[in-house]
N, C-alpha and C positions, 0 to 999 in steps of 0.2 A: 233415748239410747240408754241401755242398761250398763251397769258397772262391769268392767272387765273381770274375768275370773281371778286374776291376780289381786284385784282390790278386795274381793271377797276372801280370798285365801289369806291375805295378810291382816285382815281386820276382824275376823270372827272365827270362832272354832272352839274346841274343847281342850286346847293344849294346856299343859301344866309344867311348872318349872322342872320337876323331876323327870320329865320326858324330853329334856334337852337332847338334841341330835348333833352330829358332827357339823352340819352346816350352821346350826345355831351357835356353836362354839366358835366357828370360823368368823361368823358375823360379829360376835363379841370382840374377837381379836382385831377385826377391821376397825371397829369403833375405837378400840384402845390405841391402835397404831396410826389411825387416820390414813391408812394405805390399803387400797383394794387389791385383790388378787388379779394377776394378769390373765388374759384369756387363755394363754398357753398353759399356765399353772392350773387353771380351772378346767382344763380339757374342754373348753367351750367349742361347740360345733353348731353350725347353722343347718337345721333340718329342712328338708323339702316336704312339708306336710300339707295335705289337702285340708280344706276348711272342715269337711265332714269328719275327718279323723280327730280334729281338735275336740269335737264334742264327745268323742269316744272316751270313756272314763279311764281306759288303759293307756291312752296317749300321754306321754310326758314331754312337755315343752315349756318354755319360759312363760307363756301366757297363763299357765296353770300354777306357776311358782309364787310362793308368798314373798320372795325377795325381788320380784319383777316390778319395775316402775315403767309400765307400758307406754304411757304418753311421753315420758322423757327418754325412752329407749335406753334406760339404765337399769342396773342391778345394784342392790345394796352390797353385794359381795364382789362381783366381777367388774373390773375397770373397762372403760371404752364402751362404745355403742354396742348394744345388743338388739336383737329383734324378738318378736313374740314367739317365733318358732325355733329359736336357738335352744340349746341345752348345755348345762355344765355339770360337773360332778357335785355341785352344791345345790342342784335342783331339790326343792322342798315343797311338796304339795300341801294343800289345805289339810289341816288335821295332823300334820307331822311336826313334832317338836313344839317349840314355843312360837308365839306370834312375834314378828319383828318389833312392834311397839313394846311388848313386854320384855324383850331382850334389851331394848334401849333403857327401859325402866330399871332393869336389873343392873345394867352398866352404870346408870346414874346413882343408884343406891350404893354401889361398890366403890365408885370413884369420886362421887360428889360433883361431877361435871355434867351440866346440861349440854346438849348439842348446840352448836352455833346455828344461826338462822339458815345459812347456806347449806348446812349439812342435812337439813330437814326436808329438802325438796318441797318447799312450801309453795302453794299456788293460791291465787286470789279467790277462786271459787271452785270448790270440790263438787263431785257428782252428788246428786240427791241421795241422802242417807249416808254419805261419806264425807261429811263436813265436820269442822271442828266441834260444832254444837252436838254432834253425834258421838264424839270421842270421850272415853272415860278419863283421858289425861287433860282435857280442856277445862280450865277453871274460868268462872265468870270474871268479868272485867278484863278479858283479853289475855289472860295468862295461860301458859301451857306448862305442864310439869316436865316435858321432855326437851323442849326447844326454847332457846332465848329469843325474846322478841315479843311484839304485840300482835295479837290475832283477832280477827272478827269471826263471828259464828259461821259465816259462809266459807271461810278459808279451809284448806286441807293441807295435809303433809303426807309424806311417804310412810308414816308410822302410825296412822290412825288405828285405834282399836275401839270397835264399837262398844258402847255402854252395855254392860251385862256379860262381857266376855273375859274370861280367865283371871289372871293375876290380880289380887286385891290391891287397891291403891291405898 
């Protein structure tokens, strides 16, 4: 099984810090406040989209958003359960603004605070090519620059940024 479009959108791309968007700034605020935006405030709506429409490049839905955690049915910005076909005013597709992991890195540089383990959406084994060993923030000996805790190369989190993508570490 291939990685979901949201995994690709949040882990690779040509985003740069000067390209920060409104959803990126909102995500930084969520990290600072430790409080997500309500579905109502985010104008979250659940769409009835056919599977073939999802493949259409013009279709906008959570499955194509860089802030989507599809397996967890969560969003980095919007609180409560979401689904792949929902959409909020914070929808941010691949290539739009900064990568979530790079936003977290910017947050850490500015605040000096790594994310707690439970804030990282850590799983024991990530999809092929989306594991800690594939992330530019993973350091040997099980350390991560973004999240407190010990990690094995097979693990993954919600902020993986594939090696060779954007902000320099």
